MDTraj code that builds the backbone (N, CA, C; nanometers):
import mdtraj as md
import numpy as np

residues = "UNK UNK UNK UNK UNK UNK UNK UNK UNK UNK UNK UNK UNK UNK UNK UNK UNK UNK UNK UNK UNK UNK UNK UNK UNK UNK UNK UNK UNK UNK UNK UNK UNK UNK UNK UNK UNK UNK UNK UNK UNK UNK UNK UNK UNK UNK UNK UNK UNK UNK UNK UNK UNK UNK UNK UNK UNK UNK UNK UNK UNK UNK UNK UNK UNK UNK UNK UNK UNK UNK UNK UNK UNK UNK UNK UNK UNK UNK UNK UNK UNK UNK UNK UNK UNK UNK UNK UNK UNK UNK UNK UNK UNK UNK UNK UNK UNK UNK UNK UNK UNK UNK UNK UNK UNK UNK UNK UNK UNK UNK UNK UNK UNK UNK UNK UNK UNK UNK UNK UNK UNK UNK UNK UNK UNK UNK UNK UNK UNK UNK UNK UNK UNK UNK UNK UNK UNK UNK UNK UNK UNK UNK UNK UNK UNK UNK UNK UNK UNK UNK UNK UNK UNK UNK UNK".split()
xyz = np.array([
    [-1.3044, -3.0158, 2.2867],
    [-1.3160, -2.8949, 2.1975],
    [-1.2008, -2.9146, 2.0665],
    [-1.2537, -2.9126, 1.9544],
    [-1.1398, -2.9116, 1.8193],
    [-1.0354, -2.8254, 1.8341],
    [-0.9203, -2.8596, 1.7557],
    [-0.8141, -2.8088, 1.7986],
    [-0.7787, -2.6757, 1.7203],
    [-0.8930, -2.6317, 1.6130],
    [-0.9097, -2.5070, 1.5817],
    [-0.9929, -2.3816, 1.6616],
    [-1.0469, -2.4133, 1.7354],
    [-1.1404, -2.4038, 1.8429],
    [-1.0302, -2.3312, 1.9729],
    [-0.9319, -2.4548, 2.0092],
    [-0.8287, -2.3896, 2.0935],
    [-0.7385, -2.2979, 2.0275],
    [-0.6907, -2.3175, 1.8920],
    [-0.5820, -2.2421, 1.8288],
    [-0.6480, -2.0335, 1.8556],
    [-0.8063, -2.0955, 1.8165],
    [-0.8426, -1.9362, 1.8710],
    [-0.8427, -1.8375, 1.9470],
    [-0.8474, -1.9557, 2.0985],
    [-0.8540, -1.9184, 2.2228],
    [-0.7054, -1.8819, 2.2666],
    [-0.6389, -1.9284, 2.2125],
    [-0.5029, -1.9147, 2.3170],
    [-0.4542, -1.8160, 2.2337],
    [-0.4652, -1.7306, 2.0951],
    [-0.3824, -1.5830, 2.1250],
    [-0.4325, -1.4833, 2.2107],
    [-0.5708, -1.4943, 2.2059],
    [-0.6253, -1.3795, 2.2799],
    [-0.5654, -1.4144, 2.4478],
    [-0.5690, -1.5349, 2.4961],
    [-0.5459, -1.5725, 2.6336],
    [-0.4073, -1.5507, 2.6697],
    [-0.3382, -1.5546, 2.5529],
    [-0.1900, -1.5501, 2.5545],
    [-0.1458, -1.3958, 2.5988],
    [-0.2243, -1.3220, 2.5024],
    [-0.2194, -1.1549, 2.5211],
    [-0.2392, -1.1272, 2.6659],
    [-0.3654, -1.2082, 2.7370],
    [-0.4672, -1.1540, 2.8730],
    [-0.3278, -1.1885, 2.9805],
    [-0.2524, -1.3153, 2.9234],
    [-0.1518, -1.3534, 3.0463],
    [-0.0283, -1.2494, 3.0074],
    [-0.0377, -1.1799, 2.8957],
    [0.1116, -1.1146, 2.9353],
    [0.0842, -0.9425, 2.9829],
    [-0.0440, -0.9194, 2.9600],
    [-0.0581, -0.8200, 3.0160],
    [-0.0835, -0.8200, 3.1549],
    [-0.1269, -0.9579, 3.1932],
    [-0.1279, -0.9396, 3.3586],
    [0.0096, -0.9497, 3.4183],
    [0.1251, -1.0174, 3.3186],
    [0.2214, -1.0179, 3.4059],
    [0.3006, -0.8889, 3.3585],
    [0.2789, -0.7693, 3.2842],
    [0.3121, -0.6842, 3.2780],
    [0.2992, -0.5654, 3.3559],
    [0.1621, -0.6298, 3.3615],
    [0.1069, -0.5459, 3.5471],
    [0.1771, -0.5827, 3.6667],
    [0.1655, -0.7086, 3.6881],
    [0.2210, -0.7664, 3.8064],
    [0.4118, -0.7318, 3.7930],
    [0.4669, -0.6907, 3.6758],
    [0.5890, -0.6601, 3.7384],
    [0.6193, -0.5389, 3.7326],
    [0.5694, -0.4442, 3.6283],
    [0.5979, -0.3312, 3.6273],
    [0.4662, -0.2210, 3.6605],
    [0.3510, -0.2800, 3.6647],
    [0.2516, -0.1870, 3.6772],
    [0.1897, -0.1087, 3.5849],
    [0.1242, 0.0100, 3.5374],
    [0.0631, 0.0479, 3.4587],
    [0.1544, 0.0499, 3.3239],
    [0.2706, 0.1334, 3.3380],
    [0.3832, 0.1518, 3.2155],
    [0.4367, -0.0375, 3.1642],
    [0.3762, -0.1128, 3.2316],
    [0.3923, -0.2411, 3.2304],
    [0.3169, -0.3032, 3.0798],
    [0.1956, -0.2754, 3.1170],
    [0.0439, -0.2859, 3.0533],
    [0.0645, -0.1876, 2.9029],
    [0.1247, -0.0808, 2.9531],
    [0.1539, 0.0075, 2.8572],
    [0.2513, -0.0618, 2.7144],
    [0.3616, -0.1080, 2.7468],
    [0.4423, -0.1643, 2.6599],
    [0.3392, -0.3048, 2.6137],
    [0.3177, -0.3935, 2.7054],
    [0.2597, -0.5240, 2.6305],
    [0.1518, -0.4776, 2.5177],
    [0.0568, -0.3851, 2.5906],
    [-0.0169, -0.2782, 2.4841],
    [0.0024, -0.3170, 2.3611],
    [0.1471, -0.2333, 2.3761],
    [0.2086, -0.1729, 2.2262],
    [0.2462, -0.2523, 2.1797],
    [0.2514, -0.3570, 2.2085],
    [0.3587, -0.4795, 2.1235],
    [0.2365, -0.5771, 2.0528],
    [0.1307, -0.5951, 2.1526],
    [0.0414, -0.6824, 2.0550],
    [-0.0436, -0.5812, 1.9802],
    [-0.0588, -0.4452, 1.9806],
    [-0.1048, -0.3548, 1.8580],
    [-0.0455, -0.4104, 1.7616],
    [0.1270, -0.3819, 1.7713],
    [0.1854, -0.3770, 1.6654],
    [0.2125, -0.5598, 1.5710],
    [0.1800, -0.6011, 1.6752],
    [0.1600, -0.7662, 1.6281],
    [0.0328, -0.7810, 1.5237],
    [-0.0931, -0.6935, 1.5952],
    [-0.2081, -0.7252, 1.4935],
    [-0.1759, -0.6239, 1.3809],
    [-0.1434, -0.4897, 1.3944],
    [-0.0749, -0.4483, 1.2782],
    [0.0048, -0.4730, 1.1671],
    [0.1180, -0.5903, 1.1858],
    [0.1996, -0.6457, 1.1031],
    [0.1026, -0.7763, 1.0401],
    [0.0368, -0.8714, 1.0822],
    [-0.0526, -0.9253, 1.0435],
    [-0.1477, -0.8677, 0.9299],
    [-0.2446, -0.7593, 0.9808],
    [-0.3238, -0.6715, 0.9019],
    [-0.2062, -0.6253, 0.7622],
    [-0.1369, -0.5575, 0.7684],
    [-0.0396, -0.5025, 0.6657],
    [0.0206, -0.6255, 0.6073],
    [0.0281, -0.7770, 0.6402],
    [0.0685, -0.8635, 0.5358],
    [-0.0649, -0.9360, 0.4739],
    [-0.1950, -0.9364, 0.5305],
    [-0.2853, -0.9815, 0.4800],
    [-0.3375, -0.8993, 0.3784],
    [-0.3138, -0.7735, 0.3912],
    [-0.3520, -0.6498, 0.2636],
    [-0.2531, -0.6590, 0.1446],
    [-0.1325, -0.6971, 0.1944],
    [-0.0505, -0.6991, 0.0832],
    [-0.0459, -0.8091, -0.0217],
    [-0.1306, -0.9577, 0.0521],
    [-0.0976, -1.0668, -0.0226],
    [-0.2281, -1.0076, -0.0945],
    [-0.3033, -0.9711, -0.0445],
    [-0.5115, -0.9828, -0.0951],
    [-0.4736, -0.8499, -0.2336],
    [-0.3667, -0.7810, -0.2226],
    [-0.3580, -0.6563, -0.3037],
    [-0.2739, -0.7233, -0.4803],
    [-0.2016, -0.8294, -0.4257],
    [-0.1131, -0.9072, -0.5008],
    [-0.2656, -0.9548, -0.5741],
    [-0.2806, -1.0238, -0.5155],
    [-0.3610, -1.1314, -0.5542],
    [-0.5082, -1.0468, -0.6457],
    [-0.4986, -0.9038, -0.6350],
    [-0.6367, -0.8630, -0.7054],
    [-0.6369, -0.8050, -0.8390],
    [-0.4464, -0.7837, -0.8639],
    [-0.4228, -0.7944, -0.9824],
    [-0.4080, -0.8893, -1.0986],
    [-0.4731, -1.0308, -1.0509],
    [-0.4320, -1.1780, -1.1141],
    [-0.6061, -1.1795, -1.1377],
    [-0.5933, -1.3156, -1.2735],
    [-0.7424, -1.3254, -1.2614],
    [-0.7650, -1.4382, -1.1746],
    [-0.8748, -1.4525, -1.1225],
    [-0.8952, -1.5731, -1.0324],
    [-0.8972, -1.6874, -1.0964],
    [-0.8616, -1.7902, -0.9985],
    [-0.7820, -1.9263, -1.0189],
    [-0.6712, -1.9389, -1.1133],
    [-0.6225, -1.8623, -1.0964],
    [-0.4992, -1.8604, -1.2320],
    [-0.3700, -1.8647, -1.1504],
    [-0.2479, -1.9826, -1.2025],
    [-0.1555, -1.9984, -1.1477],
    [-0.0557, -1.9953, -1.2776],
    [0.0471, -1.9558, -1.2454],
    [0.2277, -1.9919, -1.3340],
    [0.1746, -2.1435, -1.3684],
    [0.2079, -2.2390, -1.2667],
    [0.2447, -2.3770, -1.3070],
    [0.1621, -2.4483, -1.1840],
    [0.0487, -2.5040, -1.2614],
    [-0.0390, -2.6141, -1.1458],
    [0.0927, -2.7120, -1.0774],
    [0.1801, -2.7906, -1.1696],
    [0.2701, -2.8427, -1.0928],
    [0.3598, -2.7950, -1.0170],
    [0.4281, -2.6831, -0.9965],
    [0.4781, -2.6162, -0.9240],
    [0.4294, -2.6020, -0.7784],
    [0.2961, -2.5807, -0.7891],
    [0.2039, -2.5486, -0.6664],
    [0.1889, -2.6481, -0.6469],
    [0.1554, -2.7704, -0.7187],
    [0.1504, -2.9083, -0.6432],
    [0.2569, -2.9429, -0.5364],
    [0.3600, -2.9345, -0.5856],
    [0.5009, -2.9572, -0.5075],
    [0.5114, -2.8755, -0.3828],
    [0.4880, -2.7830, -0.3609],
    [0.5073, -2.6687, -0.2902],
    [0.4006, -2.7232, -0.1550],
    [0.2562, -2.7469, -0.1910],
    [0.1687, -2.7530, -0.1052],
    [0.1841, -2.8444, 0.0093],
    [0.1636, -2.8026, 0.1330],
    [0.1802, -2.8840, 0.2504],
    [0.0228, -2.8828, 0.3689],
    [0.0155, -3.0298, 0.4352],
    [-0.1036, -3.0112, 0.4580],
    [-0.0793, -2.9282, 0.5798],
    [-0.1933, -2.8478, 0.6401],
    [-0.2410, -2.7564, 0.7066],
    [-0.2019, -2.6059, 0.6847],
    [-0.1315, -2.5894, 0.5473],
    [-0.1135, -2.4654, 0.5295],
    [-0.2278, -2.3479, 0.5555],
    [-0.2325, -2.2421, 0.5645],
    [-0.3824, -2.1829, 0.5794],
    [-0.4084, -2.1226, 0.4173],
    [-0.5128, -2.0844, 0.4122],
    [-0.5969, -2.0332, 0.2416],
    [-0.4937, -1.8853, 0.2299],
    [-0.4764, -1.8466, 0.3418],
    [-0.3996, -1.6972, 0.2914],
    [-0.2501, -1.7353, 0.2392],
    [-0.2045, -1.8198, 0.3267],
    [-0.0579, -1.8669, 0.2603],
    [-0.0404, -1.9047, 0.1126],
    [-0.1675, -1.9890, 0.0830],
    [-0.1720, -2.0806, -0.0193],
    [-0.2041, -1.9254, -0.1332],
    [-0.2938, -1.8248, -0.1087],
    [-0.2891, -1.7041, -0.1777],
    [-0.1843, -1.6450, -0.2041],
    [-0.0817, -1.6250, -0.0940],
    [0.0184, -1.5620, -0.1016],
    [0.1151, -1.6337, -0.2180],
    [0.1441, -1.7452, -0.2361],
    [0.2157, -1.8364, -0.2991],
    [0.1398, -1.8192, -0.4449],
    [0.0405, -1.8071, -0.4708],
    [-0.0311, -1.8343, -0.5899],
    [-0.0107, -1.6897, -0.6781],
    [-0.0210, -1.5669, -0.5718],
    [-0.0713, -1.4452, -0.6319],
    [-0.2437, -1.4381, -0.6623],
    [-0.2652, -1.5242, -0.6433],
    [-0.4281, -1.5417, -0.7010],
    [-0.5017, -1.5914, -0.6066],
    [-0.6432, -1.5290, -0.6159],
    [-0.7758, -1.6185, -0.5712],
    [-0.7978, -1.6986, -0.6032],
    [-0.8347, -1.8115, -0.5641],
    [-0.8590, -1.9630, -0.5978],
    [-1.0083, -1.9094, -0.6486],
    [-1.0618, -2.0017, -0.7403],
    [-1.1815, -1.9884, -0.8197],
    [-1.2791, -2.1138, -0.7143],
    [-1.3666, -2.0772, -0.6366],
    [-1.4510, -2.1246, -0.5320],
    [-1.5190, -2.2698, -0.6239],
    [-1.5128, -2.3597, -0.5951],
    [-1.5956, -2.4960, -0.6867],
    [-1.6883, -2.5651, -0.5602],
    [-1.6840, -2.5440, -0.4291],
    [-1.7929, -2.5618, -0.3629],
    [-1.8799, -2.4673, -0.3343],
    [-2.0032, -2.5046, -0.2451],
    [-2.1205, -2.3917, -0.2257],
    [-2.0304, -2.2853, -0.1547],
    [-2.1052, -2.1870, -0.1207],
    [-2.0225, -2.0632, -0.0951],
    [-2.0836, -2.0870, 0.1105],
    [-1.9427, -2.0745, 0.2194],
    [-1.9847, -2.0996, 0.3602],
    [-1.9880, -2.2165, 0.3929],
    [-1.9841, -2.3094, 0.2639],
    [-2.0218, -2.4686, 0.3388],
    [-1.8676, -2.5189, 0.3648],
    [-1.8218, -2.5882, 0.4666],
    [-1.7221, -2.6671, 0.4707],
    [-1.7274, -2.8089, 0.4051],
    [-1.6133, -2.8400, 0.3726],
    [-1.5274, -2.7899, 0.3377],
    [-1.4874, -2.7508, 0.2249],
    [-1.4434, -2.6166, 0.2011],
    [-1.3838, -2.5206, 0.0989],
    [-1.3263, -2.5628, -0.0185],
    [-1.3793, -2.6009, -0.1501],
    [-1.2945, -2.6505, -0.2344],
    [-1.2469, -2.5113, -0.3332],
    [-1.1042, -2.4903, -0.3957],
    [-1.0828, -2.3954, -0.4515],
    [-0.9893, -2.4601, -0.5203],
    [-0.9840, -2.3780, -0.7022],
    [-0.9247, -2.4208, -0.7776],
    [-0.7938, -2.3613, -0.8659],
    [-0.6537, -2.3667, -0.8735],
    [-0.5696, -2.2494, -0.9607],
    [-0.5619, -2.3293, -1.0890],
    [-0.5942, -2.2941, -1.2070],
    [-0.5654, -2.3760, -1.3422],
    [-0.4310, -2.2971, -1.3997],
    [-0.3597, -2.3770, -1.4868],
    [-0.2193, -2.2731, -1.5184],
    [-0.2719, -2.2861, -1.6899],
    [-0.2120, -2.1788, -1.7465],
    [-0.1997, -2.1828, -1.9308],
    [-0.1752, -2.3358, -1.9682],
    [-0.1547, -2.4475, -1.9555],
    [-0.1608, -2.5481, -1.9965],
    [-0.2657, -2.6272, -1.9481],
    [-0.3879, -2.5899, -1.8972],
    [-0.4822, -2.6575, -1.8431],
    [-0.4671, -2.7447, -1.7394],
    [-0.3632, -2.8050, -1.6779],
    [-0.3709, -2.8348, -1.5966],
    [-0.4101, -2.7497, -1.4296],
    [-0.4423, -2.8616, -1.3477],
    [-0.4796, -2.7300, -1.2362],
    [-0.4981, -2.8103, -1.1011],
    [-0.4998, -2.7480, -0.9889],
    [-0.4859, -2.8036, -0.8257],
    [-0.6048, -2.7614, -0.7417],
    [-0.6653, -2.8625, -0.7170],
    [-0.8223, -2.8505, -0.6791],
    [-0.7302, -2.8591, -0.5063],
    [-0.7379, -2.7977, -0.4065],
    [-0.6874, -2.7775, -0.2823],
    [-0.8783, -2.7861, -0.1993],
    [-0.8483, -2.8508, -0.1173],
    [-0.9744, -2.8861, 0.0296],
    [-0.9464, -2.7849, 0.1343],
    [-1.0183, -2.7038, 0.1824],
    [-0.9337, -2.6713, 0.3130],
    [-1.0584, -2.6568, 0.4249],
    [-1.0255, -2.7231, 0.5211],
    [-1.1232, -2.7043, 0.6071],
    [-1.1062, -2.5824, 0.7593],
    [-1.2054, -2.5137, 0.7455],
    [-1.1656, -2.4001, 0.8813],
    [-1.0470, -2.3196, 0.8276],
    [-0.9982, -2.2892, 0.6637],
    [-0.8952, -2.2131, 0.6379],
    [-0.7788, -2.3066, 0.6707],
    [-0.7627, -2.4132, 0.6812],
    [-0.6383, -2.5020, 0.6659],
    [-0.6742, -2.6003, 0.5270],
    [-0.5287, -2.5968, 0.4897],
    [-0.5739, -2.6981, 0.3198],
    [-0.5394, -2.8547, 0.4413],
    [-0.6461, -2.9393, 0.3790],
    [-0.6252, -3.0578, 0.4389],
    [-0.6029, -3.1761, 0.3217],
    [-0.6254, -3.1454, 0.1973],
    [-0.6029, -3.1994, 0.1030],
    [-0.5952, -3.1527, -0.0367],
    [-0.5343, -3.1969, -0.1464],
    [-0.5561, -3.1701, -0.2509],
    [-0.5000, -3.2171, -0.4028],
    [-0.5095, -3.1794, -0.4981],
    [-0.5177, -3.2931, -0.6232],
    [-0.4762, -3.2262, -0.7279],
    [-0.3920, -3.2621, -0.8220],
    [-0.3453, -3.1939, -0.9475],
    [-0.3668, -3.2975, -1.0452],
    [-0.4792, -3.2066, -1.1626],
    [-0.5198, -3.2510, -1.2608],
    [-0.4418, -3.2089, -1.3883],
    [-0.3764, -3.3437, -1.4717],
    [-0.3395, -3.2776, -1.6112],
    [-0.4206, -3.3067, -1.6998],
    [-0.4404, -3.2278, -1.8020],
    [-0.5147, -3.2645, -1.9232],
    [-0.4978, -3.3842, -2.0077],
    [-0.5259, -3.4449, -2.0423],
    [-0.5357, -3.6025, -2.1811],
    [-0.4402, -3.5104, -2.2702],
    [-0.3728, -3.5506, -2.2722],
    [-0.2858, -3.5428, -2.4158],
    [-0.3114, -3.6613, -2.5544],
    [-0.3973, -3.5703, -2.6246],
    [-0.4438, -3.6499, -2.7480],
    [-0.3430, -3.6984, -2.8316],
    [-0.3297, -3.7870, -2.8918],
    [-0.2105, -3.8205, -2.9420],
    [-0.2051, -3.7884, -3.0881],
    [-0.0868, -3.7180, -3.1510],
    [-0.0936, -3.6334, -3.2667],
    [-0.1284, -3.7047, -3.3723],
    [-0.2013, -3.6999, -3.4899],
    [-0.2403, -3.7637, -3.5787],
    [-0.0879, -3.7823, -3.6824],
    [-0.0504, -3.6403, -3.6973],
    [0.0625, -3.6655, -3.7617],
    [0.2034, -3.7577, -3.7584],
    [0.1809, -3.7706, -3.5870],
    [0.2951, -3.8848, -3.5489],
    [0.2379, -3.9993, -3.5782],
    [0.1580, -4.0196, -3.5680],
    [0.0786, -4.1815, -3.5582],
    [0.1073, -4.2333, -3.7168],
    [0.0631, -4.1234, -3.8431],
    [0.0887, -4.1563, -3.9297],
    [0.2394, -4.1777, -3.9821],
    [0.3226, -4.0915, -3.9512],
    [0.4484, -4.0927, -4.0083],
    [0.5314, -4.2167, -3.9502],
    [0.5958, -4.2880, -4.0416],
    [0.6663, -4.4179, -4.0619],
    [0.7870, -4.3863, -3.9861],
    [0.8176, -4.5285, -3.8806],
    [0.9324, -4.4915, -3.7850],
    [1.0655, -4.4547, -3.8729],
    [1.1325, -4.3841, -3.8204],
    [1.2854, -4.3453, -3.8777],
    [1.3465, -4.4627, -3.9135],
    [1.4005, -4.5090, -4.0298],
    [1.4781, -4.6286, -4.0417],
    [1.6179, -4.5211, -4.0728],
    [1.7634, -4.6506, -4.0718],
    [1.8758, -4.5916, -4.0695],
    [1.9055, -4.6201, -4.2468],
    [1.9558, -4.5457, -4.3199],
    [1.9972, -4.6008, -4.4488],
    [2.1368, -4.6249, -4.4376],
    [2.2050, -4.7054, -4.5726],
    [2.3590, -4.7094, -4.5399],
    [2.4614, -4.6279, -4.5610],
    [2.3678, -4.4758, -4.5917],
    [2.4343, -4.3756, -4.6329],
    [2.4465, -4.3185, -4.4905],
    [2.3431, -4.3080, -4.4061],
    [2.3638, -4.2852, -4.2688],
    [2.4655, -4.3036, -4.1535],
    [2.4643, -4.4723, -4.2020],
    [2.5778, -4.5571, -4.1259],
    [2.7366, -4.4457, -4.0821],
    [2.7518, -4.3880, -4.2159],
    [2.9094, -4.3319, -4.2385],
    [3.0040, -4.3842, -4.2656],
    [3.1358, -4.3843, -4.2878],
    [3.2250, -4.4729, -4.3437],
    [3.2323, -4.6325, -4.2643],
    [3.3061, -4.6929, -4.3061],
    [3.3188, -4.8313, -4.2748],
    [3.5185, -4.8438, -4.2694],
])
top = md.Topology()
chain = top.add_chain()
for i, resn in enumerate(residues, 1):
    res = top.add_residue(resn, chain, resSeq=i)
    for name in ("N", "CA", "C"):
        top.add_atom(name, md.element.get_by_symbol(name[0]), res)
traj = md.Trajectory(xyz[None], top)
């Protein structure tokens, strides 16, 4: 069994165990208290998800303030929701829809971008790409600065 399937089973299984312990120790009032706690957990998770998506809805898709800073903050196994919360932007989908792995791109104003590869909603790898800086023709044509005796000051 893969780790992702195991994690998906642990939360409901933990809830069932808590319900059983509540019933075993306190009867139906214990089940009511544990059920209230589970509902509160689900509502908090739903509220956080909606806040992240609402903030991301106000920004252009795939835009981030600084791709370099995003690259520095990313860590393996981060969830897509966590990355969207950090960037406050939905990533631009670069892979085929509903295919694994999913590749998303976030680009900044300087045309640098970070592409993240997500497998089952968890960040597996990412790469920062910066645009090539073309040599400035004015700087290439200008002669090197040379000091003159007047620039050296009194002797």
